[in-house]
C-alpha positions as CSV (number, residue, x, y, z in Angstrom):
1,M,6.5,11.0,6.1
2,A,3.9,8.7,7.8
3,V,6.5,5.8,7.9
4,L,8.7,8.2,9.9
5,A,5.7,9.4,12.3
6,G,5.1,5.6,12.9
7,G,1.8,5.7,11.3
8,E,-0.1,2.7,10.3
9,S,-1.3,1.9,6.7
10,W,-4.9,1.1,5.8
11,I,-4.2,1.1,2.0
12,W,-2.1,-1.6,0.5
13,G,-0.7,-2.2,-3.0
14,E,0.4,-5.5,-4.6
15,D,3.7,-5.5,-6.5
16,D,2.8,-8.2,-8.9
17,T,-0.5,-6.4,-10.2
18,M,-0.1,-3.0,-9.1
19,L,-3.5,-2.9,-7.6
20,V,-4.8,-1.7,-4.3
21,K,-6.4,-4.3,-2.2
22,E,-7.2,-5.5,1.3
23,Q,-4.1,-6.4,3.2
24,D,-5.4,-9.9,3.9
25,D,-5.7,-10.4,0.0
26,I,-2.0,-9.7,-0.8
27,E,0.7,-12.1,-0.1
28,V,3.4,-10.7,2.5
29,E,6.3,-10.8,0.0
30,V,4.5,-8.5,-2.6
31,R,2.4,-6.2,-0.1
32,N,3.3,-2.7,0.2
33,P,1.9,-0.1,2.6
34,L,0.5,3.0,1.0
35,Y,0.0,5.6,3.8
36,T,-2.2,8.2,1.9
37,R,-4.8,8.0,-0.9
38,R,-2.4,10.3,-2.9
39,L,0.3,7.6,-2.7
40,A,-2.3,4.9,-3.7
41,E,-3.1,7.0,-6.7
42,L,0.4,7.3,-7.8
43,W,0.9,3.6,-7.0
44,Q,-1.7,2.8,-9.7
45,R,-0.1,4.9,-12.6
C-alpha cells in the first residue's frame, strides 16, 4: 500500500542475509524497501 501511495521507506532488508539494516549498509542489488515495522518483522521470519 505504501508503494502505491508513493511513500518512502525508512526500513531496508537485505536479500542475502534476510536482515534489516541501514540503507547505506546494503548493496543496491540486494536492497529491499520495507515500508512498515510489520513488513520488517515478516521479512525476518
